[in-house]
C-alpha positions as CSV (number, residue, x, y, z in Angstrom):
1,M,45.9,21.0,23.6
2,R,42.6,19.6,23.0
3,R,41.4,20.0,19.3
4,P,38.1,21.6,18.4
5,T,35.8,19.6,16.1
6,S,32.5,20.5,14.2
7,T,30.7,18.9,17.1
8,T,32.2,21.1,19.9
9,V,31.6,24.2,17.7
10,L,27.9,23.3,17.4
11,E,27.8,22.8,21.2
12,A,29.4,26.3,21.6
13,Y,26.7,27.7,19.1
14,G,24.1,26.3,21.3
15,R,25.7,27.6,24.5
16,L,25.9,31.2,23.2
17,K,22.3,31.5,21.9
18,G,20.8,34.3,23.7
19,R,24.1,35.7,24.7
20,V,25.3,37.1,21.4
21,R,23.6,38.7,18.5
22,R,22.3,36.7,15.5
23,T,23.8,39.0,12.8
24,P,22.2,39.4,9.5
25,V,23.3,38.2,6.0
26,L,22.8,40.8,3.4
27,R,22.6,40.7,-0.5
28,N,23.2,43.6,-2.9
29,E,23.2,43.4,-6.6
30,A,25.6,46.2,-7.2
31,L,28.3,44.4,-5.2
32,D,27.4,41.1,-7.1
33,E,28.2,43.0,-10.3
34,L,31.4,44.4,-9.1
35,A,32.6,41.0,-7.8
36,G,31.3,38.8,-10.7
37,A,29.8,36.5,-8.1
38,K,26.7,36.2,-5.9
39,L,27.7,37.7,-2.6
40,Y,26.2,36.8,0.8
41,I,27.6,39.1,3.3
42,K,27.6,38.1,7.1
43,C,27.5,41.3,9.1
44,E,29.6,40.6,12.2
45,N,30.3,44.2,12.3
46,L,26.9,44.5,13.7
47,Q,27.6,42.1,16.6
48,L,27.8,43.2,20.3
49,T,31.0,45.3,20.7
50,G,31.3,45.6,17.0
51,S,32.9,42.5,16.0
52,F,32.9,38.5,16.2
53,K,35.2,38.4,19.2
54,I,32.4,38.5,21.8
55,R,31.6,35.1,20.7
56,G,35.0,33.5,21.6
57,A,35.4,35.5,24.6
58,T,32.0,34.6,25.9
59,N,32.5,30.9,25.3
60,R,35.9,31.0,27.0
61,L,34.8,32.8,30.1
62,L,31.9,30.6,30.7
63,Q,34.3,27.8,31.2
64,I,35.5,29.4,34.4
65,P,33.8,28.0,37.4
66,K,31.8,30.6,39.5
67,E,34.1,30.1,42.3
68,G,37.2,30.9,40.3
69,R,35.8,34.2,38.7
70,A,36.8,36.6,41.4
71,A,40.5,36.9,40.2
72,G,39.2,37.8,36.9
73,V,40.8,37.5,33.5
74,V,43.7,39.0,31.5
75,A,43.9,39.1,27.7
76,F,46.2,40.9,25.0
77,S,44.6,42.4,21.8
78,S,44.8,45.3,19.6
79,G,41.3,46.0,20.1
80,N,38.5,43.6,19.2
81,H,39.5,40.7,21.4
82,A,39.9,43.4,24.2
83,Q,36.3,44.6,23.7
84,G,34.9,41.2,23.6
85,V,36.8,40.1,26.8
86,A,35.8,43.3,28.6
87,R,32.0,42.9,27.6
88,A,32.0,39.1,28.4
89,A,33.7,39.8,31.8
90,K,31.2,42.6,32.6
91,L,28.3,40.5,31.9
92,L,29.6,37.6,34.1
93,G,30.6,40.0,36.8
94,M,34.3,39.5,36.5
95,P,37.3,41.8,36.8
96,A,39.4,42.2,33.5
97,L,42.7,43.7,32.5
98,I,43.5,44.2,28.8
99,V,47.1,44.5,27.4
100,M,46.9,46.7,24.3
101,P,49.3,48.2,21.8
102,S,49.9,52.0,22.3
103,D,49.0,52.6,18.8
104,A,45.5,50.8,19.0
105,P,42.6,52.9,17.6
106,G,41.0,55.2,20.1
107,V,37.6,53.9,19.4
108,K,38.6,50.4,20.7
109,I,40.5,51.6,23.8
110,D,37.3,53.6,24.6
111,G,35.2,50.6,24.0
112,V,37.3,48.5,26.6
113,R,37.3,51.3,29.1
114,A,33.4,51.7,28.8
115,D,32.9,48.1,29.8
116,G,35.0,48.7,33.1
117,A,38.2,46.9,32.2
118,D,41.7,48.2,33.0
119,I,44.3,48.7,30.4
120,H,47.9,48.2,30.1
121,L,49.6,49.9,27.1
122,Y,52.8,48.5,25.5
123,D,55.0,49.1,22.5
124,R,54.3,46.5,19.8
125,D,57.7,46.9,18.2
126,T,59.8,46.6,21.4
127,E,57.7,44.6,23.9
128,S,56.0,41.1,24.0
129,R,52.3,41.3,24.7
130,E,52.2,37.6,25.6
131,A,55.0,38.0,28.2
132,I,53.3,41.1,29.8
133,A,50.0,39.3,29.9
134,E,51.4,36.2,31.5
135,R,53.2,38.2,34.2
136,I,50.1,40.2,35.2
137,A,47.8,37.0,35.1
138,D,50.4,35.4,37.5
139,E,50.5,38.4,39.8
140,R,46.6,38.5,39.9
141,G,46.0,34.8,39.9
142,A,43.8,35.6,36.9
143,V,42.8,33.3,34.0
144,L,44.7,34.4,30.7
145,V,42.4,34.5,27.7
146,P,44.3,34.3,24.4
147,S,42.8,35.9,21.3
148,F,42.9,32.8,19.1
149,D,45.1,29.8,20.0
150,D,42.7,28.3,22.5
151,P,40.0,25.6,21.7
152,F,37.1,27.3,23.5
153,I,37.9,30.5,21.7
154,V,38.0,28.8,18.2
155,E,34.7,27.1,19.1
156,G,33.0,30.3,20.1
157,Q,34.2,32.0,17.1
158,G,32.9,29.1,15.1
159,S,29.5,29.8,16.2
160,C,29.5,32.3,13.5
161,G,29.9,29.6,10.8
162,A,27.1,27.5,12.3
163,E,24.8,30.4,12.3
164,F,25.8,31.5,8.9
165,A,25.0,27.9,7.6
166,E,21.7,27.9,9.3
167,Q,20.8,31.3,7.6
168,I,21.9,30.1,4.2
169,A,19.8,27.0,4.7
170,E,16.9,29.1,5.6
171,S,17.1,31.1,2.5
172,G,17.1,27.9,0.4
173,D,20.5,28.7,-1.2
174,A,23.9,27.2,-0.7
175,L,27.4,28.6,-0.8
176,D,30.2,27.5,-3.0
177,H,32.8,29.5,-1.2
178,I,33.4,31.8,1.8
179,I,36.0,34.5,2.2
180,C,36.9,35.6,5.6
181,C,39.7,37.6,7.1
182,A,42.6,35.8,8.9
183,G,44.9,37.0,11.5
184,G,45.7,34.4,14.2
185,G,43.1,32.2,12.6
186,G,40.5,31.7,15.3
187,L,37.7,33.0,13.3
188,I,38.5,31.4,9.9
189,T,39.2,28.0,11.5
190,G,36.3,28.0,13.8
191,L,34.0,29.2,11.0
192,A,35.2,26.5,8.7
193,L,34.2,23.8,11.3
194,G,30.9,25.4,12.1
195,Y,29.9,25.9,8.3
196,K,31.4,22.6,7.1
197,A,29.2,20.7,9.6
198,S,26.2,21.7,7.3
199,D,28.0,21.6,4.0
200,P,31.4,20.1,3.8
201,S,31.8,21.0,0.1
202,T,32.0,24.9,0.6
203,K,35.6,26.0,0.3
204,I,36.8,28.6,2.7
205,W,39.5,31.1,1.7
206,T,41.6,33.4,3.9
207,A,41.6,37.3,3.3
208,E,44.8,39.3,4.2
209,P,46.6,42.4,3.4
210,E,49.2,41.6,0.6
211,A,52.2,42.7,2.6
212,H,51.0,40.6,5.7
213,D,49.9,37.4,3.9
214,D,51.2,34.7,6.3
215,W,48.3,32.5,5.8
216,R,48.2,32.7,2.0
217,R,51.9,31.9,1.9
218,S,51.5,29.1,4.6
219,L,48.6,27.5,2.7
220,A,50.5,27.5,-0.5
221,S,53.5,26.0,0.8
222,G,52.2,23.6,3.3
223,E,54.3,25.0,6.2
224,K,53.6,27.9,8.5
225,Q,55.1,31.1,7.3
226,V,56.0,34.1,9.3
227,N,55.6,38.0,8.5
228,A,58.6,40.1,8.4
229,P,59.1,42.3,11.6
230,G,57.6,45.7,11.3
231,T,55.3,44.9,8.5
232,R,52.3,47.3,8.5
233,S,48.9,47.8,6.9
234,I,45.8,49.7,7.9
235,C,44.2,46.3,8.9
236,D,45.2,46.7,12.6
237,A,43.0,44.0,13.8
238,I,44.6,41.0,11.7
239,L,48.3,41.8,11.9
240,T,49.6,38.9,13.8
241,P,53.1,37.5,13.1
242,S,51.9,34.1,11.9
243,P,49.1,31.6,12.0
244,G,48.6,30.1,15.6
245,E,49.8,26.6,16.5
246,L,46.3,25.3,17.1
247,T,44.8,27.3,14.2
248,W,47.5,26.3,11.7
249,A,46.8,22.6,12.6
250,L,43.2,23.1,11.8
251,G,43.5,25.5,9.0
252,K,46.0,23.4,6.8
253,E,43.3,20.8,6.7
254,L,40.2,23.0,6.5
255,L,41.1,25.8,4.1
256,A,41.3,26.0,0.3
257,G,43.7,28.8,0.0
258,G,44.3,32.5,0.3
259,C,43.4,35.9,-1.0
260,A,45.6,39.0,-0.6
261,V,44.8,42.8,-1.2
262,S,46.4,46.1,-0.9
263,D,45.6,48.7,1.5
264,D,43.9,50.7,-1.4
265,H,41.8,47.7,-2.0
266,I,40.7,47.7,1.6
267,R,39.8,51.2,1.3
268,D,37.7,50.8,-1.7
269,A,35.9,47.9,0.0
270,M,35.0,50.1,3.0
271,R,33.7,52.7,0.6
272,Q,31.7,50.1,-1.2
273,A,30.2,48.8,1.9
274,F,29.2,52.3,2.9
275,R,27.8,53.2,-0.3
276,H,25.7,50.0,-1.2
277,L,25.0,48.7,2.4
278,K,25.2,51.9,4.5
279,L,27.4,49.9,6.7
280,V,30.6,51.0,8.8
281,V,33.3,48.3,8.4
282,E,36.9,48.6,9.8
283,P,39.8,47.9,7.6
284,G,40.5,44.3,8.6
285,G,36.8,43.7,8.7
286,A,36.6,44.7,5.0
287,A,39.4,42.4,3.9
288,A,37.0,39.7,2.8
289,L,34.9,42.0,0.6
290,A,38.1,43.6,-0.8
291,S,39.2,40.1,-1.9
292,A,35.9,39.3,-3.4
293,L,36.2,42.5,-5.3
294,H,39.8,42.4,-6.3
295,D,41.3,39.1,-5.8
296,L,38.6,36.5,-6.1
297,P,39.8,33.0,-6.8
298,S,39.0,32.2,-10.4
299,E,36.9,29.2,-9.4
300,A,34.7,31.5,-7.4
301,K,33.7,33.6,-10.3
302,G,30.0,33.5,-11.0
303,K,29.4,31.3,-7.8
304,N,27.6,31.9,-4.6
305,V,30.3,33.3,-2.3
306,G,30.0,34.1,1.5
307,V,31.9,37.2,2.8
308,V,32.4,37.9,6.3
309,F,32.4,41.4,7.7
310,S,34.3,40.6,10.9
311,G,34.1,44.0,12.6
312,G,33.2,47.7,12.4
313,N,35.4,49.3,15.1
314,V,37.2,52.1,13.3
315,D,38.2,55.6,14.4
316,P,35.6,58.1,13.0
317,A,38.3,60.4,11.5
318,Q,40.0,57.5,9.7
319,F,36.7,56.2,8.3
320,A,35.7,59.7,7.3
321,G,38.9,60.2,5.5
322,I,38.5,56.9,3.7
323,I,35.0,57.1,2.5
324,S,35.5,60.7,1.2
325,G,38.7,59.7,-0.6
């Protein structure tokens, strides 16, 4: 498999300009005080479809020749990648089918349907989403679009890092550290390539639920670790079994280490984002802020720290219960 580089991420960034939203970077003194660091918050929860996933999906679908688009695409996702692929397919005039877990948040299922994609639901405890997606793609003659272990996906997600670096440079500041959620690893490894193209000294840290911390354990041991079957968290968007093959090969060289937080810490971060920034952030999307507030690496104390809000697609009832808790 071709390996992404900072150069190919910057090429993807150029390709995506005008196709995805340039999301804002926010500052807040109250959050700085709570974290004990100066936070720069990259708001991908305000991206098209409500998450960063539109970046990788659009970049991947743009690689399909126009004459090969009629058969469409198939993807598997708990929601955000699904919405990104569905929207990218709609914009490029392609049919799409998404394989989603039956317990995916309703707001994400609704988002996929709103963009005209078909949905195939599966049981995440007893069925393989990869096997289902491969079978359907073969039957349709469609292109299978993985959620993270694909160079074009990684490069598209990396446009977030290139954009973040550009915005920080425009502000006249520099980041010592960045914390970003990690599931399969497409966002954080792409972000690292994109950001480090401008500032190689910035350290990048993963953020995960403490019971689902495969990246943290993998980076600490130097070998890819797997989460125990059936492990659960409210962070549905980042509950992958382990780092991907491609993303681990990149991450073990690019990433400084990992942070891990409890679901209660995640809920607190969601409340703080709503209180101080007036933003809706989904559980997985709030993992980086939760880490900055509750598990900030000691070397990042008092430093300039980037925090990525990766998504904002949360069921209204769940969000209301959390912010009123």
